Backbone as a printed PyTorch tensor [residue, N CA C, xyz], in Angstrom:
tensor([[[  76.5810,  -76.1180,   84.7470],
         [  76.6240,  -76.5620,   86.1150],
         [  75.2170,  -76.9930,   86.5030]],

        [[  75.0990,  -78.1720,   87.0980],
         [  73.7820,  -78.7010,   87.4190],
         [  73.1970,  -78.1040,   88.6960]],

        [[  74.0120,  -77.8450,   89.6930],
         [  73.5550,  -77.2240,   90.9390],
         [  74.0270,  -75.7810,   90.9790]],

        [[  73.3260,  -74.9260,   91.7150],
         [  73.7700,  -73.5300,   91.7790],
         [  75.1250,  -73.3940,   92.4850]],

        [[  75.8360,  -72.3750,   92.0790],
         [  77.1310,  -72.0570,   92.6770],
         [  76.9290,  -71.6190,   94.1180]],

        [[  77.7490,  -72.1400,   95.0190],
         [  77.7060,  -71.7390,   96.4260],
         [  78.9450,  -70.9080,   96.7170]],

        [[  78.7490,  -69.7000,   97.2130],
         [  79.8580,  -68.8020,   97.5320],
         [  79.7990,  -68.4810,   99.0190]],

        [[  80.9200,  -68.6800,   99.7050],
         [  81.0410,  -68.3210,  101.1170],
         [  82.2100,  -67.3660,  101.2470]],

        [[  81.9590,  -66.2200,  101.8650],
         [  83.0060,  -65.2220,  102.0730],
         [  83.0890,  -64.9600,  103.5700]],

        [[  84.2490,  -65.2660,  104.1650],
         [  84.4480,  -65.1200,  105.6170],
         [  85.5680,  -64.1290,  105.8950]],

        [[  85.2890,  -63.2190,  106.8090],
         [  86.2950,  -62.2590,  107.2880],
         [  86.9290,  -61.4350,  106.1650]],

        [[  86.1870,  -61.2480,  105.1030],
         [  86.6210,  -60.4290,  103.9760],
         [  85.4920,  -59.4430,  103.7100]],

        [[  85.8280,  -58.2090,  103.3860],
         [  84.7970,  -57.2360,  103.0580],
         [  84.0250,  -57.7300,  101.8420]],

        [[  82.7480,  -58.0090,  102.0630],
         [  81.9020,  -58.5440,  100.9980],
         [  81.5080,  -57.4190,  100.0430]],

        [[  81.6590,  -57.6610,   98.7650],
         [  81.2460,  -56.6720,   97.7750],
         [  80.5730,  -57.3980,   96.6230]],

        [[  79.6950,  -56.6990,   95.9560],
         [  79.0100,  -57.2660,   94.7940],
         [  80.0250,  -57.5570,   93.6860]],

        [[  81.0510,  -56.7130,   93.5720],
         [  82.0810,  -56.9090,   92.5500],
         [  82.8360,  -58.2210,   92.7840]],

        [[  83.1530,  -58.5180,   94.0330],
         [  83.8600,  -59.7610,   94.3610],
         [  82.9880,  -60.9660,   94.0200]],

        [[  81.7300,  -60.9170,   94.3980],
         [  80.8340,  -62.0350,   94.1160],
         [  80.6250,  -62.2150,   92.6100]],

        [[  80.4850,  -61.1290,   91.8900],
         [  80.3250,  -61.1960,   90.4360],
         [  81.5810,  -61.7840,   89.7880]],

        [[  82.7480,  -61.3970,   90.2820],
         [  84.0170,  -61.9310,   89.7640],
         [  84.0720,  -63.4520,   89.9650]],

        [[  83.6720,  -63.9170,   91.1400],
         [  83.6750,  -65.3550,   91.4320],
         [  82.6960,  -66.0730,   90.5020]],

        [[  81.5000,  -65.5110,   90.3230],
         [  80.5020,  -66.1380,   89.4430],
         [  81.0100,  -66.2240,   87.9930]],

        [[  81.6780,  -65.1800,   87.5200],
         [  82.2200,  -65.1930,   86.1630],
         [  83.2930,  -66.2570,   86.0060]],

        [[  84.1770,  -66.3440,   86.9930],
         [  85.2490,  -67.3520,   86.9420],
         [  84.6670,  -68.7610,   86.9710]],

        [[  83.6600,  -68.9890,   87.8180],
         [  83.0450,  -70.3120,   87.9340],
         [  82.3190,  -70.6890,   86.6450]],

        [[  81.6730,  -69.7240,   86.0160],
         [  80.9500,  -69.9850,   84.7680],
         [  81.9110,  -70.4340,   83.6700]],

        [[  83.1130,  -69.8720,   83.6740],
         [  84.1040,  -70.2370,   82.6540],
         [  84.5990,  -71.6720,   82.8160]],

        [[  84.4740,  -72.2510,   84.0150],
         [  84.9090,  -73.6330,   84.2150],
         [  84.0880,  -74.5950,   83.3590]],

        [[  82.8270,  -74.2440,   83.0860],
         [  81.9900,  -75.0930,   82.2370],
         [  82.5560,  -75.2390,   80.8290]],

        [[  83.3740,  -74.2910,   80.3850],
         [  83.9870,  -74.3780,   79.0620],
         [  85.0020,  -75.5170,   78.9900]],

        [[  85.5870,  -75.8760,   80.1270],
         [  86.6350,  -76.8950,   80.1420],
         [  86.0930,  -78.2760,   80.4470]],

        [[  84.9210,  -78.3270,   81.1240],
         [  84.2840,  -79.6100,   81.4150],
         [  82.8180,  -79.3120,   81.6670]],

        [[  81.9550,  -79.7960,   80.7660],
         [  80.5540,  -79.3890,   80.8420],
         [  79.6810,  -80.2840,   81.7180]],

        [[  80.2690,  -81.2040,   82.4560],
         [  79.4950,  -82.0820,   83.3370],
         [  79.7390,  -81.7560,   84.8090]],

        [[  80.0120,  -80.5190,   85.1220],
         [  80.2120,  -80.1200,   86.5160],
         [  78.8680,  -80.2040,   87.2260]],

        [[  78.8370,  -80.9340,   88.3360],
         [  77.5990,  -81.1160,   89.0710],
         [  77.4120,  -80.0660,   90.1540]],

        [[  78.5020,  -79.5880,   90.7330],
         [  78.4000,  -78.5750,   91.7840],
         [  79.7180,  -77.8240,   91.8930]],

        [[  79.6430,  -76.6430,   92.4910],
         [  80.8420,  -75.8420,   92.7130],
         [  80.6380,  -74.9930,   93.9570]],

        [[  81.5690,  -75.1230,   94.8970],
         [  81.5620,  -74.3190,   96.1230],
         [  82.8580,  -73.5440,   96.1860]],

        [[  82.7450,  -72.2530,   96.4430],
         [  83.9250,  -71.3950,   96.5460],
         [  83.9000,  -70.7450,   97.9200]],

        [[  85.0130,  -70.8860,   98.6600],
         [  85.1520,  -70.2560,   99.9710],
         [  86.3360,  -69.3060,   99.9090]],

        [[  86.0840,  -68.0470,  100.2740],
         [  87.1310,  -67.0320,  100.3410],
         [  87.1900,  -66.5860,  101.7890]],

        [[  88.3940,  -66.6450,  102.3730],
         [  88.5160,  -66.2500,  103.7770],
         [  89.9010,  -65.7080,  104.0830]],

        [[  89.9780,  -65.0290,  105.2140],
         [  91.2540,  -64.5860,  105.7540],
         [  91.5120,  -65.4590,  106.9680]],

        [[  92.5500,  -66.2810,  106.9490],
         [  92.8450,  -67.1170,  108.1120],
         [  93.1030,  -66.2570,  109.3490]],

        [[  92.8140,  -66.8060,  110.5070],
         [  92.9840,  -66.0610,  111.7590],
         [  94.4170,  -66.1380,  112.2680]],

        [[  95.3290,  -65.7240,  111.4230],
         [  96.7380,  -65.6690,  111.8110],
         [  97.1310,  -64.2020,  111.8120]],

        [[  97.9700,  -63.8230,  112.6940],
         [  98.4040,  -62.4340,  112.7550],
         [  99.6740,  -62.2720,  111.9290]],

        [[  99.5370,  -61.5180,  110.8780],
         [ 100.6760,  -61.2480,  110.0030],
         [ 101.0320,  -59.7730,  110.1220]],

        [[ 102.2660,  -59.4770,  109.9150],
         [ 102.7210,  -58.0990,  110.0170],
         [ 102.5560,  -57.3320,  108.7120]],

        [[ 102.4270,  -58.0620,  107.6040],
         [ 102.3720,  -57.3790,  106.3150],
         [ 101.0910,  -57.7550,  105.5740]],

        [[ 100.0710,  -56.9430,  105.6670],
         [  98.8580,  -57.1030,  104.8760],
         [  98.0690,  -58.3620,  105.1710]],

        [[  96.9300,  -58.4630,  104.5050],
         [  96.0480,  -59.6150,  104.6630],
         [  96.5380,  -60.7700,  103.8030]],

        [[  96.3310,  -61.9330,  104.2970],
         [  96.6240,  -63.1390,  103.5410],
         [  95.2930,  -63.8350,  103.2850]],

        [[  95.0090,  -64.1880,  102.0390],
         [  93.7300,  -64.7600,  101.6650],
         [  93.8630,  -66.2430,  101.3700]],

        [[  92.8040,  -66.9750,  101.6600],
         [  92.7170,  -68.3890,  101.3280],
         [  91.4970,  -68.5660,  100.4430]],

        [[  91.6740,  -69.2390,   99.3120],
         [  90.5700,  -69.5480,   98.4130],
         [  90.5290,  -71.0590,   98.2480]],

        [[  89.3510,  -71.6280,   98.4870],
         [  89.1540,  -73.0700,   98.3240],
         [  88.0040,  -73.2620,   97.3500]],

        [[  88.2070,  -74.1470,   96.3680],
         [  87.1840,  -74.4580,   95.3790],
         [  86.9450,  -75.9600,   95.4050]],

        [[  85.7090,  -76.3570,   95.6550],
         [  85.2990,  -77.7650,   95.6170],
         [  84.3930,  -77.9440,   94.4060]],

        [[  84.7980,  -78.7890,   93.4650],
         [  84.0360,  -79.0060,   92.2400],
         [  83.5890,  -80.4610,   92.2040]],

        [[  82.2800,  -80.6580,   92.1770],
         [  81.7290,  -82.0000,   92.0750],
         [  81.5940,  -82.3990,   90.6170]],

        [[  82.2230,  -83.5080,   90.2570],
         [  82.1530,  -84.0410,   88.9020],
         [  81.6970,  -85.4960,   89.0150]],

        [[  81.1880,  -86.0890,   87.9440],
         [  80.7120,  -87.4690,   88.0300],
         [  81.7930,  -88.4200,   88.5560]],

        [[  81.5180,  -89.0460,   89.6670],
         [  82.4260,  -90.0380,   90.2220],
         [  83.5830,  -89.4910,   91.0350]],

        [[  83.6590,  -88.1880,   91.2260],
         [  84.8010,  -87.6320,   91.9450],
         [  84.5030,  -86.2100,   92.4160]],

        [[  85.4460,  -85.6670,   93.1610],
         [  85.3920,  -84.2710,   93.5550],
         [  86.7900,  -83.7000,   93.4020]],

        [[  86.8620,  -82.5400,   92.8110],
         [  88.1360,  -81.8610,   92.6170],
         [  88.2020,  -80.7270,   93.6300]],

        [[  89.2800,  -80.7170,   94.4170],
         [  89.4480,  -79.7070,   95.4570],
         [  90.7340,  -78.9420,   95.1860]],

        [[  90.6110,  -77.6340,   95.1540],
         [  91.7620,  -76.7600,   94.9300],
         [  91.7910,  -75.7430,   96.0530]],

        [[  92.9640,  -75.5100,   96.6100],
         [  93.1000,  -74.5160,   97.6680],
         [  94.3560,  -73.6980,   97.4070]],

        [[  94.2150,  -72.3950,   97.4860],
         [  95.3570,  -71.4990,   97.2950],
         [  95.4290,  -70.5490,   98.4790]],

        [[  96.6010,  -70.3830,   99.0300],
         [  96.8260,  -69.5570,  100.2140],
         [  97.7870,  -68.4180,   99.9150]],

        [[  97.7460,  -67.4310,  100.7790],
         [  98.7840,  -66.4220,  100.9560],
         [  99.0110,  -65.4460,   99.8030]],

        [[  97.9860,  -65.1170,   99.0810],
         [  98.1330,  -64.0210,   98.1230],
         [  97.6330,  -62.7650,   98.8230]],

        [[  98.3330,  -61.6880,   98.7180],
         [  97.9490,  -60.4720,   99.4390],
         [  96.7860,  -59.7500,   98.7730]],

        [[  96.3890,  -60.1680,   97.5830],
         [  95.2550,  -59.5820,   96.8850],
         [  94.2320,  -60.6970,   96.6520]],

        [[  92.9950,  -60.4830,   97.0540],
         [  91.9770,  -61.5230,   96.9350],
         [  91.7530,  -61.9130,   95.4780]],

        [[  91.8810,  -60.9640,   94.5560],
         [  91.6830,  -61.2750,   93.1400],
         [  92.8210,  -62.1320,   92.5840]],

        [[  94.0280,  -61.9410,   93.1000],
         [  95.1580,  -62.7870,   92.6910],
         [  94.9550,  -64.2020,   93.2290]],

        [[  94.5020,  -64.3110,   94.4660],
         [  94.2250,  -65.6260,   95.0450],
         [  93.1370,  -66.3430,   94.2530]],

        [[  92.0970,  -65.6130,   93.8600],
         [  91.0280,  -66.2080,   93.0530],
         [  91.5490,  -66.6440,   91.6830]],

        [[  92.3390,  -65.7940,   91.0410],
         [  92.8920,  -66.1390,   89.7260],
         [  93.7140,  -67.4220,   89.8080]],

        [[  94.6120,  -67.4960,   90.8040],
         [  95.4600,  -68.6750,   90.9410],
         [  94.6370,  -69.9330,   91.2220]],

        [[  93.6330,  -69.8100,   92.0800],
         [  92.8040,  -70.9670,   92.4230],
         [  91.9940,  -71.4380,   91.2160]],

        [[  91.3830,  -70.5070,   90.4850],
         [  90.5930,  -70.9050,   89.3180],
         [  91.4720,  -71.4080,   88.1850]],

        [[  92.6810,  -70.8930,   88.0290],
         [  93.6080,  -71.4370,   87.0260],
         [  93.9590,  -72.8830,   87.3630]],

        [[  94.2140,  -73.1510,   88.6380],
         [  94.5200,  -74.5190,   89.0620],
         [  93.3040,  -75.4250,   88.8670]],

        [[  92.1160,  -74.9140,   89.1720],
         [  90.8970,  -75.7000,   88.9800],
         [  90.6940,  -76.0340,   87.5080]],

        [[  90.9720,  -75.0660,   86.6300],
         [  90.8450,  -75.2830,   85.1930],
         [  91.7830,  -76.4040,   84.7370]],

        [[  93.0250,  -76.3540,   85.2020],
         [  93.9880,  -77.4070,   84.8330],
         [  93.5290,  -78.7710,   85.3300]],

        [[  93.0310,  -78.8260,   86.5600],
         [  92.5630,  -80.0970,   87.1280],
         [  91.3430,  -80.6200,   86.3640]],

        [[  90.4380,  -79.7270,   85.9540],
         [  89.2730,  -80.1490,   85.1730],
         [  89.6880,  -80.6670,   83.8030]],

        [[  90.6310,  -79.9880,   83.1610],
         [  91.1130,  -80.4500,   81.8590],
         [  91.7480,  -81.8320,   81.9830]],

        [[  92.5270,  -82.0240,   83.0390],
         [  93.1700,  -83.3180,   83.2920],
         [  92.1090,  -84.3940,   83.5250]],

        [[  91.0930,  -84.0770,   84.3220],
         [  90.0190,  -85.0200,   84.6040],
         [  89.2650,  -85.3670,   83.3170]],

        [[  88.9730,  -84.3640,   82.4860],
         [  88.2620,  -84.6000,   81.2300],
         [  89.0670,  -85.5130,   80.3020]],

        [[  90.3780,  -85.2910,   80.2200],
         [  91.2320,  -86.1640,   79.3920],
         [  91.2010,  -87.5970,   79.9150]],

        [[  91.2340,  -87.7370,   81.2220],
         [  91.2090,  -89.0690,   81.8370],
         [  89.8920,  -89.7720,   81.5210]],

        [[  88.7810,  -89.0550,   81.6310],
         [  87.4700,  -89.6340,   81.3550],
         [  87.3470,  -90.0380,   79.8820]],

        [[  87.8370,  -89.2000,   78.9800],
         [  87.7680,  -89.4980,   77.5470],
         [  88.7310,  -90.6100,   77.1360]],

        [[  89.7090,  -90.8850,   77.9760],
         [  90.6980,  -91.8950,   77.6270],
         [  91.8350,  -91.3510,   76.8010]],

        [[  91.9940,  -90.0430,   76.8100],
         [  93.0880,  -89.4240,   76.0650],
         [  94.3820,  -89.5830,   76.8520]],

        [[  94.9670,  -90.7350,   76.7520],
         [  96.2090,  -90.9950,   77.4670],
         [  97.3420,  -90.9230,   76.4600]],

        [[  98.3410,  -90.1750,   76.8110],
         [  99.4690,  -90.0060,   75.8990],
         [ 100.1820,  -91.3440,   75.7410]],

        [[ 100.3430,  -91.7620,   74.5060],
         [ 101.0610,  -92.9980,   74.2310],
         [ 102.3660,  -92.6460,   73.5450]],

        [[ 103.3570,  -93.4030,   73.8230],
         [ 104.6650,  -93.1790,   73.2220],
         [ 104.8680,  -94.1790,   72.0910]],

        [[ 105.5280,  -93.7300,   71.0420],
         [ 105.8370,  -94.6250,   69.9430],
         [ 106.8380,  -95.6630,   70.4410]],

        [[ 106.7130,  -96.8870,   69.9650],
         [ 107.6920,  -97.8920,   70.3760],
         [ 109.0850,  -97.4860,   69.9010]],

        [[ 110.0690,  -97.8150,   70.7110],
         [ 111.4410,  -97.4640,   70.3390],
         [ 111.8590,  -98.2710,   69.1220]],

        [[ 112.4330,  -97.5510,   68.2040],
         [ 112.9110,  -98.2100,   66.9950],
         [ 114.3350,  -98.6790,   67.2220]],

        [[ 114.6140,  -99.8280,   66.7000],
         [ 116.0020, -100.2960,   66.7740],
         [ 116.8050,  -99.5440,   65.7360]],

        [[ 118.0620,  -99.4980,   65.9370],
         [ 118.9210,  -98.7810,   65.0150],
         [ 119.0690,  -99.5920,   63.7360]],

        [[ 118.2130,  -99.2890,   62.7430],
         [ 118.2160, -100.0570,   61.4940],
         [ 119.4860,  -99.8630,   60.6950]],

        [[ 120.1480,  -98.7370,   60.8480],
         [ 121.3580,  -98.4970,   60.0580],
         [ 122.4650,  -99.4730,   60.4630]],

        [[ 122.5000,  -99.9020,   61.7360],
         [ 123.5090, -100.8870,   62.1500],
         [ 123.2170, -102.2350,   61.5320]],

        [[ 121.9060, -102.5870,   61.4340],
         [ 121.5410, -103.8710,   60.8340],
         [ 121.9360, -103.8960,   59.3580]],

        [[ 121.7520, -102.7900,   58.6490],
         [ 122.0750, -102.7120,   57.2380],
         [ 123.5910, -102.7540,   57.0630]],

        [[ 124.3160, -102.0610,   57.9250],
         [ 125.7860, -102.0120,   57.8300],
         [ 126.3970, -103.3730,   58.1050]],

        [[ 125.7550, -104.1770,   58.9630],
         [ 126.2790, -105.4960,   59.2800],
         [ 125.9080, -106.5340,   58.2350]],

        [[ 125.1130, -106.1080,   57.2340],
         [ 124.7340, -107.0480,   56.1810],
         [ 123.5350, -107.8720,   56.5590]],

        [[ 122.7680, -107.4560,   57.5180],
         [ 121.6110, -108.2450,   57.9360],
         [ 120.3490, -107.7450,   57.3180]]])
């Protein structure tokens, strides 16, 4: 990562363990695409009144050459589950972006005509 990781935690009990978990997850993104220019992670509890537990929102903004990848995951009752889901989605988006940049586009084989009919007809 070219720029330092930016972590924002709003309305969530801040802990060193949570921040370390986010840093570890962000560091692993470099394994899937090594040209990440920046990464911002926001963890927050939306100001909605729910009757059953806290609902967490995780947003990840990843700056890559020529684009920005944005992932947002809502409504997991455990902040670590919300982080896991968001970083898994970010990983998939980075892999997709890397394939696009490399030109790895899936090509399909041309459809073959039914050669057995041509042989049976004497052609």
